[in-house]
MDTraj code that builds the backbone (N, CA, C; nanometers):
import mdtraj as md
import numpy as np

residues = "UNK UNK UNK UNK UNK UNK UNK UNK UNK UNK UNK UNK UNK UNK UNK UNK UNK UNK UNK UNK UNK UNK UNK UNK UNK UNK UNK UNK UNK UNK UNK UNK UNK UNK UNK UNK UNK UNK UNK UNK UNK UNK UNK UNK UNK UNK UNK UNK UNK UNK UNK UNK UNK UNK UNK UNK UNK UNK UNK UNK UNK UNK UNK UNK UNK UNK UNK UNK UNK UNK UNK UNK UNK UNK UNK UNK UNK UNK UNK UNK UNK UNK UNK UNK UNK UNK UNK UNK UNK UNK UNK UNK UNK UNK UNK UNK".split()
xyz = np.array([
    [-3.2133, 1.8671, -1.9473],
    [-3.1484, 1.7338, -1.9606],
    [-3.0031, 1.7497, -2.0180],
    [-2.9163, 1.6777, -1.9542],
    [-2.7800, 1.6938, -1.9901],
    [-2.7479, 1.6185, -2.1200],
    [-2.6645, 1.6593, -2.2088],
    [-2.6229, 1.5872, -2.3230],
    [-2.5071, 1.5123, -2.3037],
    [-2.4849, 1.4059, -2.3726],
    [-2.3725, 1.3093, -2.3672],
    [-2.3251, 1.2883, -2.5088],
    [-2.1954, 1.2659, -2.5248],
    [-2.1387, 1.2459, -2.6602],
    [-2.0586, 1.1171, -2.6695],
    [-2.0740, 1.0664, -2.7830],
    [-1.9775, 0.9558, -2.8177],
    [-1.8812, 1.0257, -2.9165],
    [-1.7502, 0.9906, -2.9162],
    [-1.6566, 1.0626, -2.9978],
    [-1.5534, 0.9709, -3.0311],
    [-1.4951, 1.0073, -3.1618],
    [-1.3835, 0.9326, -3.2275],
    [-1.2623, 1.0194, -3.2404],
    [-1.1473, 0.9803, -3.1798],
    [-1.0311, 1.0550, -3.2038],
    [-0.9420, 0.9673, -3.2974],
    [-0.8678, 1.0381, -3.3778],
    [-0.7600, 0.9723, -3.4643],
    [-0.6320, 1.0369, -3.4497],
    [-0.5239, 0.9644, -3.4768],
    [-0.3853, 1.0122, -3.4653],
    [-0.3552, 1.0947, -3.6074],
    [-0.4203, 1.0516, -3.7128],
    [-0.4111, 1.1045, -3.8413],
    [-0.5072, 1.0397, -3.9370],
    [-0.5324, 1.0917, -4.0600],
    [-0.6257, 1.0176, -4.1427],
    [-0.5762, 0.8767, -4.1590],
    [-0.6644, 0.7778, -4.1358],
    [-0.6261, 0.6416, -4.1437],
    [-0.5448, 0.5845, -4.0438],
    [-0.5158, 0.6658, -3.9369],
    [-0.4257, 0.6191, -3.8292],
    [-0.5008, 0.5489, -3.7162],
    [-0.4391, 0.5556, -3.5928],
    [-0.4872, 0.4869, -3.4828],
    [-0.6218, 0.5636, -3.4366],
    [-0.7197, 0.4820, -3.3867],
    [-0.8492, 0.5521, -3.3499],
    [-0.8693, 0.5209, -3.2058],
    [-0.9631, 0.6049, -3.1492],
    [-1.0036, 0.5880, -3.0011],
    [-1.1566, 0.6221, -2.9997],
    [-1.2396, 0.5482, -2.9467],
    [-1.3872, 0.5705, -2.9277],
    [-1.3999, 0.5966, -2.7705],
    [-1.4755, 0.7099, -2.7450],
    [-1.5073, 0.7363, -2.6046],
    [-1.6441, 0.7991, -2.5865],
    [-1.6798, 0.8047, -2.4594],
    [-1.8060, 0.8695, -2.4195],
    [-1.7860, 0.9684, -2.3106],
    [-1.8584, 1.0847, -2.3158],
    [-1.8383, 1.1852, -2.2189],
    [-1.9607, 1.2758, -2.1971],
    [-1.9713, 1.3309, -2.0951],
    [-2.0801, 1.4367, -2.0675],
    [-2.0331, 1.5734, -2.0925],
    [-1.8900, 1.5925, -2.1288],
    [-1.8374, 1.7225, -2.1441],
    [-1.7338, 1.7111, -2.2588],
    [-1.7842, 1.7247, -2.3868],
    [-1.6946, 1.6875, -2.4953],
    [-1.5692, 1.7852, -2.5121],
    [-1.5955, 1.9113, -2.4840],
    [-1.4807, 2.0113, -2.4938],
    [-1.3800, 1.9756, -2.3944],
    [-1.4144, 1.9590, -2.2765],
    [-1.3208, 1.9182, -2.1683],
    [-1.2431, 1.8034, -2.1924],
    [-1.3131, 1.7044, -2.2352],
    [-1.2564, 1.5632, -2.2537],
    [-1.1691, 1.5680, -2.3684],
    [-1.1989, 1.6311, -2.4812],
    [-1.0931, 1.6308, -2.5874],
    [-0.9846, 1.7118, -2.5516],
    [-1.0060, 1.8163, -2.4814],
    [-0.8878, 1.8969, -2.4377],
    [-0.7911, 1.8239, -2.3565],
    [-0.8498, 1.7342, -2.2617],
    [-0.7601, 1.6633, -2.1813],
    [-0.6821, 1.5641, -2.2688],
    [-0.7365, 1.4984, -2.3718],
    [-0.6638, 1.4212, -2.4591],
    [-0.5607, 1.5050, -2.5406],
    [-0.5935, 1.6103, -2.5856],
    [-0.4917, 1.6947, -2.6546],
    [-0.3746, 1.7374, -2.5676],
    [-0.3977, 1.7673, -2.4330],
    [-0.2939, 1.8064, -2.3486],
    [-0.2107, 1.6778, -2.2953],
    [-0.2661, 1.5643, -2.3310],
    [-0.1780, 1.4453, -2.2805],
    [-0.2067, 1.4068, -2.1419],
    [-0.3036, 1.4586, -2.0677],
    [-0.3209, 1.4398, -1.9238],
    [-0.3876, 1.3061, -1.9029],
    [-0.4357, 1.2260, -1.9952],
    [-0.5013, 1.0993, -1.9798],
    [-0.3874, 0.9988, -2.0256],
    [-0.3461, 0.9206, -1.9291],
    [-0.2623, 0.8248, -1.9604],
    [-0.3361, 0.6968, -2.0379],
    [-0.2590, 0.6309, -2.1243],
    [-0.3142, 0.5158, -2.1882],
    [-0.2949, 0.5292, -2.3397],
    [-0.3933, 0.4648, -2.4065],
    [-0.3873, 0.4417, -2.5545],
    [-0.3708, 0.5791, -2.6251],
    [-0.4555, 0.6811, -2.5900],
    [-0.4460, 0.8025, -2.6676],
    [-0.3197, 0.8786, -2.6462],
    [-0.2616, 0.8724, -2.5316],
    [-0.1295, 0.9360, -2.5013],
    [-0.0207, 0.8587, -2.5734],
    [-0.0303, 0.7299, -2.5590],
    [0.0754, 0.6444, -2.6211],
    [0.0863, 0.6589, -2.7670],
    [-0.0269, 0.6638, -2.8266],
    [-0.0327, 0.6688, -2.9772],
    [-0.0537, 0.8028, -3.0360],
    [-0.0480, 0.9102, -2.9615],
    [-0.0648, 1.0491, -3.0066],
    [-0.1956, 1.0709, -3.0697],
    [-0.3037, 1.0203, -3.0163],
    [-0.4298, 1.0309, -3.0750],
    [-0.5054, 1.1599, -3.0142],
    [-0.5145, 1.2712, -3.0985],
    [-0.5517, 1.3864, -3.0481],
    [-0.6546, 1.4481, -3.1469],
    [-0.6759, 1.4093, -3.2656],
    [-0.7650, 1.4750, -3.3590],
    [-0.9181, 1.4288, -3.3323],
    [-1.0005, 1.5172, -3.3064],
    [-1.1462, 1.4878, -3.2945],
    [-1.1989, 1.4778, -3.4417],
    [-1.2325, 1.3555, -3.4786],
    [-1.2808, 1.3421, -3.6175],
    [-1.4327, 1.3057, -3.6354],
    [-1.4881, 1.2736, -3.5195],
    [-1.6393, 1.2388, -3.5293],
    [-1.6873, 1.2518, -3.3956],
    [-1.8187, 1.2980, -3.3813],
    [-1.8963, 1.2924, -3.2602],
    [-2.0332, 1.2901, -3.2775],
    [-2.1127, 1.2218, -3.1851],
    [-2.2527, 1.2198, -3.1863],
    [-2.3081, 1.2594, -3.0515],
    [-2.4226, 1.3382, -3.0521],
    [-2.4880, 1.3730, -2.9192],
    [-2.6074, 1.2823, -2.8967],
    [-2.6226, 1.2646, -2.7682],
    [-2.7267, 1.1886, -2.7085],
    [-2.7904, 1.2550, -2.5894],
    [-2.9226, 1.2433, -2.5657],
    [-2.9867, 1.2989, -2.4487],
    [-2.9723, 1.2130, -2.3263],
    [-2.9298, 1.0887, -2.3413],
    [-2.9166, 1.0087, -2.2027],
    [-2.7833, 0.9381, -2.2180],
    [-2.7180, 0.9236, -2.0949],
    [-2.5843, 0.8562, -2.0868],
    [-2.6024, 0.7008, -2.1331],
    [-2.7222, 0.6502, -2.0982],
    [-2.7444, 0.5070, -2.1354],
    [-2.7284, 0.4975, -2.2842],
    [-2.7996, 0.5744, -2.3647],
    [-2.7918, 0.5645, -2.5071],
    [-2.6506, 0.5844, -2.5559],
    [-2.5861, 0.6880, -2.5043],
    [-2.4387, 0.7181, -2.5502],
    [-2.3519, 0.5906, -2.5205],
    [-2.3642, 0.5288, -2.4039],
    [-2.2799, 0.4168, -2.3597],
    [-2.3130, 0.3005, -2.4526],
    [-2.4353, 0.2746, -2.4822],
    [-2.4751, 0.1681, -2.5803],
    [-2.4117, 0.1885, -2.7254],
    [-2.4201, 0.3233, -2.7700],
    [-2.3655, 0.3537, -2.8930],
    [-2.2101, 0.3392, -2.8939],
    [-2.1396, 0.3782, -2.7965],
    [-1.9907, 0.3588, -2.7791],
    [-1.9599, 0.2128, -2.7904],
    [-2.0410, 0.1271, -2.7092],
    [-2.0063, -0.0100, -2.7172],
    [-2.0240, -0.0800, -2.8395],
    [-2.1401, -0.0317, -2.9123],
    [-2.1694, -0.0803, -3.0607],
    [-2.0552, -0.0528, -3.1383],
    [-2.0111, 0.0756, -3.1497],
    [-1.9048, 0.1249, -3.2373],
    [-1.7730, 0.0592, -3.2081],
    [-1.7454, 0.0392, -3.0855],
    [-1.6155, -0.0260, -3.0451],
    [-1.6102, -0.1804, -3.0989],
    [-1.7298, -0.2407, -3.1197],
    [-1.7327, -0.3742, -3.1671],
    [-1.7196, -0.3814, -3.3199],
    [-1.7436, -0.2721, -3.3763],
    [-1.7179, -0.2724, -3.5283],
    [-1.5946, -0.2921, -3.5832],
    [-1.5793, -0.3507, -3.6982],
    [-1.4432, -0.3682, -3.7690],
    [-1.3976, -0.2164, -3.7976],
    [-1.2684, -0.2070, -3.8117],
    [-1.2085, -0.0790, -3.8433],
    [-1.2656, -0.0026, -3.9571],
    [-1.2956, -0.0802, -4.0638],
    [-1.3468, -0.0325, -4.2010],
    [-1.4735, 0.0375, -4.1708],
    [-1.5534, -0.0172, -4.0748],
    [-1.6922, 0.0591, -4.0483],
    [-1.6635, 0.1882, -3.9864],
    [-1.5810, 0.1947, -3.8889],
    [-1.5485, 0.3131, -3.8140],
    [-1.4944, 0.4127, -3.9154],
    [-1.4058, 0.3741, -3.9965],
    [-1.3350, 0.4659, -4.0945],
    [-1.4456, 0.5180, -4.1937],
    [-1.5505, 0.4346, -4.2276],
    [-1.6553, 0.4669, -4.3169],
    [-1.7420, 0.5771, -4.2419],
    [-1.7800, 0.5569, -4.1210],
    [-1.8553, 0.6547, -4.0411],
    [-1.7912, 0.7894, -4.0355],
    [-1.6547, 0.7936, -4.0196],
    [-1.5803, 0.9168, -4.0142],
    [-1.5820, 0.9821, -4.1435],
    [-1.5563, 0.9098, -4.2486],
    [-1.5490, 0.9654, -4.3894],
    [-1.6773, 1.0111, -4.4422],
    [-1.7855, 0.9595, -4.4065],
    [-1.9149, 1.0067, -4.4544],
    [-1.9508, 1.1537, -4.4007],
    [-1.9164, 1.1840, -4.2832],
    [-1.9419, 1.3291, -4.2319],
    [-1.8255, 1.4049, -4.2311],
    [-1.7014, 1.3535, -4.2425],
    [-1.5848, 1.4353, -4.2351],
    [-1.4717, 1.3555, -4.3251],
    [-1.4982, 1.3826, -4.4517],
    [-1.4115, 1.3115, -4.5542],
    [-1.2625, 1.3562, -4.5518],
    [-1.2267, 1.4790, -4.4933],
    [-1.1022, 1.5418, -4.4863],
    [-1.0241, 1.5070, -4.3600],
    [-1.1049, 1.4295, -4.2652],
    [-1.0605, 1.3899, -4.1332],
    [-1.0140, 1.5237, -4.0634],
    [-1.0771, 1.6374, -4.0820],
    [-1.0530, 1.7640, -4.0085],
    [-1.0706, 1.7463, -3.8611],
    [-0.9810, 1.8165, -3.7797],
    [-0.9969, 1.8144, -3.6434],
    [-1.1148, 1.9022, -3.6025],
    [-1.2164, 1.8616, -3.5423],
    [-1.3351, 1.9257, -3.5268],
    [-1.3422, 1.9954, -3.3914],
    [-1.2265, 1.9993, -3.3166],
    [-1.2260, 2.0525, -3.1892],
    [-1.2452, 2.2065, -3.1838],
    [-1.1917, 2.2791, -3.2746],
    [-1.1900, 2.4229, -3.2848],
    [-1.3425, 2.4648, -3.3079],
    [-1.4133, 2.3772, -3.3801],
    [-1.5504, 2.4047, -3.4117],
    [-1.6382, 2.3927, -3.2978],
    [-1.6206, 2.2999, -3.1999],
    [-1.6995, 2.2754, -3.0818],
    [-1.6548, 2.3641, -2.9564],
    [-1.5100, 2.3974, -2.9607],
    [-1.4686, 2.4801, -2.8565],
    [-1.4892, 2.6252, -2.8584],
    [-1.4973, 2.6715, -2.9964],
    [-1.5049, 2.8129, -3.0100],
    [-1.6425, 2.8623, -2.9880],
])
top = md.Topology()
chain = top.add_chain()
for i, resn in enumerate(residues, 1):
    res = top.add_residue(resn, chain, resSeq=i)
    for name in ("N", "CA", "C"):
        top.add_atom(name, md.element.get_by_symbol(name[0]), res)
traj = md.Trajectory(xyz[None], top)
């Protein structure tokens, strides 16, 4: 069964955020980092992977993404800070 991920990117600690869903987290974050995806992440230089969650079904992942997107910013910030208080870029950990 394929895994899917919900992920949060940030421009910097406390900066602009982006919430997305993908079936290939490494590829998708790489695309954001390279700026090949036009839109919000490219415009606001949002390239730091600060949070991700794994799901066994795309349906669950999409529902979680929708829920997180509806949250106030303070809830998203708290979610990131609980698991990643330094707001480290987690990309190297998943790509390596």
